[in-house]
N, C-alpha and C positions, 0 to 999 in steps of 0.2 A: 465668474463663480465656477462655470464647468471646468475651466482649466485646473482648478484646485481638485475636483472631484475625480479627474482622470488618473488612475493608477496604472501606470506601465507595467510594473511588476505583475500585477493581477492580469493584465492583458497578455502578457507573454505565457504564463502558467495556464491561464483559462481564456483564450480568445472568444470562446463561446458566450462570455459575459457580454460582448458587443452585441449579441442577438437581443438581449433584454434592453440594452441602452438604446438600440434602434427602435424597439417597440414602444418604449416609454416616452422617448423623444418625439415620436410621430404622434403619439396619443395627446402629449401636451401641446404640440403644434396645431392639432386639429381643435382642441378645445379653446386655445387662446385665439385662433383664427376665427372661430364661431362667434366669438362675442365681440372682437375687434374689427375684423373684416368680413362680415357675413355675406358679402356679395362675391368675395374672392377666396373662399375658404381652401378650396383644392390647390391653388398655386401658393398661397400665403403659407399654409401648413407645410408645404415641401421646403419652403424658405427657412421656416424657423427650425424645422427638423435639421435640415443640412447644416445650419448655422451652429446648432448643438453638437453635431458630429464632427465638424472640422477640427476642433481642438484635439480630438483622439487622433485623427490622421496626421495633423500637424506634428504632434509630439512623436508619433512613430516614424514619420518622414525625417524629422531632424535628428532622431536617433540613428536611423539608417545611414544619414550623411556622415555622422560621426564615426560610425563603424567602418565605413568606406575609407576612411584616413583622411588626413588634412595636413596642409603645410603648417608647421609650428616653429615659431621663433624661440630660440633658447639664448639667454643672456648669462654668460658665465665667465668670470675672470676678466671682464671689460671687452669680451668678444662676443658678437653677435652672429650665431649660426641658425641655418635653416634645416629643421629635420623633416625629412619626407616620409611620411608614414602611408607607405603604398602597398597594396597586395600584389600578388602576381599578376602580370598583364594578361594572361591567358583567361578567356572567358569560356563559360559552358552553360548550357541549360541547367545543369545541376547546381552550379553555383548561384545562376539567377534566382533559381527556386529557393535555395537555402537562404539567400540574403534577403528575399522579399516575402518568405513564407508567413511570417507572423503578420505583416502589413496585408497581404491578400487574405488572410483568415478573418481579419478583423474587418475588412471590406465585405466579405461574403457574409458573415454573420450579422453586421449592422444593416446590410442590404435586405436579407431575408427577414429581420426582425420588423423593418419598415413595411415590407412586402406583406407580411402576415397582418399588420394592423390595418392597412388600407384594405385588404381582402376581408377582414372582419367587419369593417364598416359596411359592406355590400350585404353581408348576411344579417347584420343587426338591423339596418333600416329598411323600410319598405321600398320597392321599386317604384319610380316615378312612371315608367312606362312598362308595365308588366303586371303579373298577377300575384307576385310574391309580396306578403304583407310584413314580412320582417319579424324581429323578435319583439322590438319595442316601438312603439309610435309616439313621437313628439311633435307637438303643434306650438307654433310661435306666432306672436302678433307682428306682422310687417306691413308697413304702409296702411294701417288701418284694418287689415284683413287678416283673418287666421290661415296659417299655411302649414302644410304638413312638412315635416323635415324628412326628405326622401334621399335615395342614394346619389341622385344627380345634383340635389341641392348642396350637398357636402362637397362631391367630386365633379362638379360640371366641367371643369378645365380637363379633367382626365378623360371623361367621357367624350369631350370635343376632340382630344388628341387621338383617341382610338378611332373615331370616325374618319379623321384626316388620314390615318395610317392604313385603314382597311380601304379607303377609297383609291390610295396610291398602289397598294400591292395586291388587293383583291383578297376576299376572305376565304375563297375556296378555289381549287385547281378543278377546273371543267375537264369534261372528256375530250380528248384531242385525237386527231386522226394523223397528224403529221408527227414525224419521228425527227428529233434534233439530237444533240450530244446528251448523253446520260438519259435517254428516254424521251417522253413526249415534249413537244415544243412548249405546251403550257407549262409544264413543270420546270422547264429550263428557263422560261421567262419569268417564272415565279421566283426561282432561285437567284436570277440576276437582280430582281426588284428587290429581294431581302437583302442582298449585298449592297446595293446602291443605297438603301435607306440606313442600314446599319453602318456602313462606311461614313456617312454624313455624320451620324451621332459620334463615331469613333474619332473623326477628325475634329469636331467641335469639342469634344471631351479633352482630347490632348491639347489643343489651343487654349482652351480656358484654363486648364491646369498649368501650362507654361506661362501664360501671361498673368493669371491671378493666383497662382501658387497651389491653393487648395479649393479653388472655386469650381472644380469638377465634381465635388461632392454633391453640389446642387443638382447636376445633370444625372448623377447616378441615383441620388434619392428620387428625383422625378421619374425615372425609369422603373424604379421599384414601386412607386405609388400607381403608375399607369398599368404595369404588369399585374399587381395585386388586385386592381379593379377589374381587368380584363377576365382573368382566370376565374375569379369568383362571380362575375356577371355571366360568363360562360356556363358556368356550372348551374346557375339558376335557370339558364334556358334549356339545358340538355338533360338535367335530372329527371324532370316529369316524363321525358320521352324514354329515358333509360329505366324508369320506375325505381329511382333511388332517391335517398334523402340528399338535398343539395350540398351538405357539409361533407357527407360521405363520398359523393360524386366528386367533390372538390379535392379531396384527398387522393382518390383513384386517379384524377386527372393530373395532379401534381407528380404522382409517382411515374406517370407516362412522359410528361414534359420536362421534369427535373434535370435530366442529363443535358437537354438542349438549353434550358434556361440558365443553368449554371454555367455552361460553356459561353453563352452569350454575355453573361454578366461578367465573367472572368475577361472576356475581350475588352470590356470598358474599364475593368479595374487596372489592367496592365497599360492601357493607353493613358489613364489618369496618373499612374505611377511614373510612365515614360515622361510625361510632360512636367511632373513634379520634380524628378530628377534632374531634367534639363534646366528647369527654373533654378534649382538649387546651384547648378553649376554656373549658369550665366551671372546670377547675383553674387555669388561668394567666391568665384575662382577667377584667377588671371587668365585671360583668353590665350595667353602664350605658353601657359604651364601644361606640364604633362598631365597635371591632375585634370584640368579640363578637358583635354582630349580623352582621358579615360571616362569621364562622367558622360560626355557627349557620346562616346561609342556605347556606354552603358545603355543610355536612353535610346539609342537607335535599335539596339537589339531587342529591347523590350517592345518597341513599336513594331518591330518585325514579327515578334512572337504575337502581339495583338491582332496584326494582319492575318496571320495563318489561323488563329483561332476564330476570327470572323468568318472565314471562308468555311472552316469546320461546322460552326454553328449553323450557317446557312444550309449547308449540304444536309445536317440532321434534320432542320426544320422541314426542308422540302422533300427529301427522299425517305426518311425514316419516320418522323413524327406524322407525317401526313398519311402514311399507310396504316398507322394505329388510327388516326382520327377517322379514316373512312370506314374503320369497324364500328364506329359509333353510330347509331341509327338517327337520322336526321328528321325522319318522318314516320 
């Protein structure tokens, strides 16, 4: 049914409508998971949300492949000819952006629609481990006992993922006495740790997209849910210290981290598109054709761009965002 609801013309003229789609699909995913899979709401809601968004990405990817040109059989006068519809072989960053601009915009808007919905959950529901009482309080009967629906009740998998991430990279950069490349050794180690973690996500995103076509949407949606939970939860922790309303603090925090967040998200989008393009070439093109070589080169260039963006995002998080974060009082 969702395939019938996707309007490519609307997405081309107003890609921002994907933001509303991401928000609504995530909301529906959480509601359905709440009633059907109450023990795994966080992960199952991501699954339902990504499944709803896949038809959008699928249609745009297929349209992109058609625009790239394809071998076409022409039957005329009893003679069969092969018409090659190929563009110039010269690639450029400008042409890559022009070709994928609409698809990247849809990724962005749907990503931040999901991000905002999962952030909102943190502000709406009370904290399980904290003093924030939330906007609404819901109690349910489970296993014969009354239980409060808290933030971790809905997003338990996201909280667990965040604890694993902070355990690997560290949540803060301590004071260092040794100096390494680009400053203190602590910052340099933090920078390498961020690259290591993000590189793993990038590779998985590419491989999932390559093998399953559009399966990388699940990983991207999962990241949106975790990031939304993290930034909202962080705002609840720091807002009282800064003497601000948590929602206002969240807005200020987003203004601070948005450049880095958007750049890191773009890293995964380009990796997903790279895998999707390669998947299209492998499944639909002759391995010995000039068309296949072109598609493969296209995919490799996108992956190269993704790796560059990954390094830039890690640099911003370590050496730029951390400076601003140090200005926020922690005690």
